[in-house]
N, C-alpha and C positions, 0 to 999 in steps of 0.2 A: 613480850616482844618476840617475834619470829626468830628462830635460831639460824641466822644467816651471817653470824659473826665471823666464822671461818672464811666465808666468801669474801666479806669486807677486808679482812687482813690480807688475803691472797691478792686482792684487787690493788690494795696499797702497795705490796711488794712488787707486783708486776708493773705498776706505774713508775717505780723507782723512788717512791717517796719513803720507803723503809728499807734499810739495808739489812742483810742477812744477820750480821752480829747485833745490830739493834734489836732485830725480832727476837733474838735468843734472850735478851735481857728483858723484853716485854713479856715473853711467855713465862719466865721465872716469876716476874712481878705478879702477873695475873694468877699463877698458882698460889703463890703466897698470900696475896690479898683477897683471892676468891672473887675476882672481878672479871668481866669479859676481856678478850684480848685486845680488842679495839679501844676500851677504856684505859687499859694498861699503856697502850701506845700514847694516848693523849696525856695520861698521868706523868709519864716519863718526858714529855715534851717532844716526842719524836714526830708526831703529826698534830694537826689542829683539829678542833671539833668540825670545822668546815670540810677539811679533808674527809673525815669519816662520813660526814652526811652526804657529800658528793658520791662517794664510793657506794653508799647504801642505795641512793637515788638510781645509780647506774645498774646496780644489780637487780633491783626490783622494778626497773624500767618505768620509774615514776619521775615526773618533772621535779627539778631541784629549784626552790625559790629562795633568793637572797632577800630577807625581809627588809633590810636597810635600804633597799632600792625602791621600796614601795611605801606610799602614804596610806596605811592601813587605817579604815575608819573604825574608831574604838566603839562606836554605836552598834557595831556588829555583835557586841557582847550580849546585846538584849535577845539575840537569836538563839543562844546556847546558855543553859545554866552554868554557873561557875564550877560546880562539882563535877559536871560531865567534862568540861574543858580541862580541869585538873586531872581527872582520872585517865583521860585518853591522850593528854598533852595535844589538844587540838583547838584550832581557833578559826572561825569563818573569815576569810579574807575578802572575798568578793561575792556579793549577793546579786545574781542576775535573775532573780525570780524562780524559774524552773531548775536552775542550776545554781549550786553554791560551791565555790572554790574553798577548800578546807586545808589549812596547814595542819600537817600532823607529824609526830614523831616517827610513827610506824604506819605507813600507808598500807602494809601488808596485813594489818590486823582487820580482817574482814568483819569480825563481829562488831568491832568499834564503828566501822563504816556503816554497817546496817543500822546501828542505833542512832548514829548521826543523821542518817537518811530519814529515820522515822521521826526524830526531833525537830529537824529542819523543814520536813515535808517538802523536800526537793531531791533532785539527783545531786549526789555528792561527787565532786571531782578532787580527790585527795592530791595534795602535793607534799614533798618531804622538805623540811626545814631543819636548820640546825637546832638541836633540842634546847640549849641554854638561850639562844635569842628567842625562840618561841615561847619559852616559859617567861621570859622577861616581858614579852608582848601580852601575854595573858594576864600577868600580874598587873601591868600598867592599864590595860584596857578595862578590866573589871574593877580596879581601884578607882579610876576616874569616872567610870560609869556609875559608882555608888553600889556595885554588887559584890565587893570583895574586900579584902584586907591586904595590907602590905606587911611582909614578914621583916620588918626592919625596927630598929630601936626608935622609939618615939622621941622627938626632941624635948629636951627639958626646959621648962619655962616657969618662972616664979608664979605661984598661984594657980598653976594649970591643974585642972581636975582630970584631964584626959592624959593618961601616960601609957596606956596599953597598946595603942595603935590599932584597937580592934574595931573602932567605929569607922563607918564608911567616909565620912567627912575627914576625919583624922587620917585616914589611909590615903585620901586623895591629896591632902596638903603635904603629907610626907613624901608622896611620890612626886609631886610637882617640884618641890625643893630639891629632892635627891636627883632628880633627872637634870635640873638646872646646874647642880654641882658637877655631875658627871660630864655634862656637855660644855663646861667651862663659862657659863653665863655669868655676866656681872650684874644683871638685873632680871627681875620676874614681874611682868605686867599682868595683872588680872583686872580686866575691865568689862562691865556689861554694857550691852546695847539693848534695844527694845526686844529683840528676839534671840539674842545669842550672847554668850559669855565668851570673851575672847582671852586666850592665854598666849603670851608672847614672851620670849627670851631675848635678852639683848646679848649677842655674841660677837666678839670682835667689832664692837661699836654699832652693829646694825640689829634691829628688831626682826626676829624670825617668828613667824606664827607656829603654833603647835595645837594639836588636838587637845581639848581640856574637858572639863566636866560640863554637864548641861546647865542652862540658866537657871533652872529651879534649885541648883546647889548653891548659888552665888552668896545668899544670905548666911547659910551655914558655914561656907568657907571663910568668909569675912569675920564671922564671930569667932571661929577657931584661931584665926590669925590674931585677933585682939586678945584672946586669952593667952596665947603664947607670948604676945609682947606686953602683957599686963596692962592693957588699955581699958578705957571705960566702955562696957558693953552696951550701955544704955544711950550713949552719945552717938548719933547717926547724923547730925547736921553740921558738925564742925570738923575740920581736919585734926587728925591725931598722928603723933609719931612715936615709935617705940623700938626696942631691940629685943632680940632673943638669939639663943644659941642652938644650933641644929647640929645633930650627930648623925652622920651617915657612913655606916661601915667603920672604918678606922680614922675617918676625917671628920673634924669639927669645924663648923664655919659660923661665923657671927653674921646675923641677918638684921638689917636696919629696915623697919616697916614704916611706910607712909600711907595713910588712909585719908582720901579726901571725897566729900560727897559731890555726885554729879546728878544730872536730871534723870538718869537711868539707875541710880543706886551708887553705892560706895565703890570707888575705883582704889585698888590696892597695888602698891609697887613695892617690891622688895629689892634692896641692894645687898647682894652677897659680898661681904667685906673680905678682902684678901688677907689670909692669915700670915703671920710673920714668917712662918716656915716657908711660904711660897715666894718670898723675896729672894731671888737667886742672885745671878750676876749679870753684867752687861750683855754677855753672849746670849743669854736666854731672852732677852727683849725682843729679838727679831730685827735688830738694826742691821742695815747693810754695813759692811766692814769699814768703809770710810766714814760713815756716820758714827759708827761706834768710837773710832779713834778721835773723832772732833768732840764728841760728847765727853769721853774720858778726859780729854785735855781741858775742856771747860770745867769740869767738876774739880779737877785738881788745882785750878787757878786759885791763888790766895784772896782774890777779891773780884767782885763783878756780880753779875746776875744771870740766871738761866730761867727763861720763861717757857713753861710747858702749856701749850694751848691745844684745843680739840673738843670734839663733841663728848657727850656723856658715854662712858664706857670704853673710851679710846685708849685708855692706859695711862693717863697723866699722872695719877697718884702712884701707880706702880712704878713708872719710870723715875719720879722723884725719890721715891723711897729705896730704889735700888741705889741711887747715888748717895742717899743718907746712909745706908748700910755700908757703902764703900768708904764713907768718911767718918763712920762712928768708931773712933779710937779714943783712948782715955785722954790723950793730949788735946783733944778738941771738945768745945762745949757746943752741943747741937740743940737747937730749940725749934718748936714748930707752933703756929697757930692755925687751928682748923675748926671746922664746923660741919660735921662732928669729927672728932678723932677717930680714924678708921683703922689704922695700924699702929701698934705700940711696939717701939724698939728699946731694948735695954740702954741706959745710960742717956737717952734722948728725953728732953724735957718737953712734954706735950702740953699745950694750952688750949682749953676749950673756950670757944667764943660764947658769950652769954649776954645777948643784947639787952636782956631784961634789967641787968644791973650795971649797963653801960660798958661791958667788956666787948668792945667791937674789934674788928681786925686792926684798924687804926690805932686805937687805944692800947690794945695788947702789944702791937708792934713797938710802939713808943716806949712802952715799959720794958719790953724784952731788950731793948738796945742798951738799957742800964744794967743787964745781966751778964755783961762781958762775954757775948756769944761769939763763936767763931763762924757758925753756919745757922742760917734762919730759914725755915720754910714757911712760906705764907700760903695758906689754903686757897684764898681768893683775893684777887685785886679787882674789885668792881667800883670803886669810887676814887676820886682825885686825891682825897687826902691819904688814903692808903698807898696809892701808887706813888705820890711825892715822897713819903717817908721811906718806902721801900727802895727807891732810887737813891735817895741820900744815904741810905744805910749801905747800899751796894758801893757807893763811891767812896 
């Protein structure tokens, strides 16, 4: 990279982003760690990567692009080999035929621009992007396009023969789930049409489309998910359900997988189960202050019923488990009836519905009432018998 780090630091100081005394600490850190001065400023938390990137763009008179503001086509990965993208930290953003806009970490690297021009067979218009965001885009695009790998720990699954994360299909699944976890999605939908494979995340109750792998990868992606969930790989004409655990950085999330055959192929939906550690307090639920007070009052009542209703992914389970966590004390007997049990709290007795042996919501609720409970959570009230028993218990 061209040595214009001094100018970058001077620009940050001139703009008032770095105080003189903070600059002294950064210079000492840079000398001790043998890193560029701008990197030392970021490491000490004095400025952000974005601040440094904008300063570099100003100095080299190159446009700065905020990647999160654009829906970049991951199919552009086909224009450039992964090795070249990694070496130059560059990615084609927009292909206009004779001109290609390329996001680069260092637009002043003329040798890199020349090589990109020869490979793309078009005039290159370099723009500068924040390096970390650009590397994440390169990783995502080449992983989903089947041309690269994800440098993350592969999820553990019973009987899984794929644990290295080096295969393109494995990399794509890892990235899809990891991205869903990062974006706070409750569900991941992977469904094929005749000409396209659709990837959608349910975030805050609404499905949002995302760029995903090509349709040709559909069969391999579903097979990989079945391996992770320990399902029957040979069965493609019947619905199947399973679970697996996925590790992403320091976070571990349980995933419930549902696969069902459609006229265009198997449709896969993953529910990302909320970990116990994610259950906080009422203030984190996002309720208005008056609604929070009313809900807390209802929860503390010695008898009665609270009904949580709403569409998939709206936060019903999280809301009720926040209440359970508040009530979960040694002097109370808490019991739940669920299908399936998604979150497990200590001291709470969770009952799993099993219709094959007659363990229905109504039957389990009738038995639970003989267990001397203080609080009962019923996962679903969808029939008259369950509703009647629940109301009688609440009274």
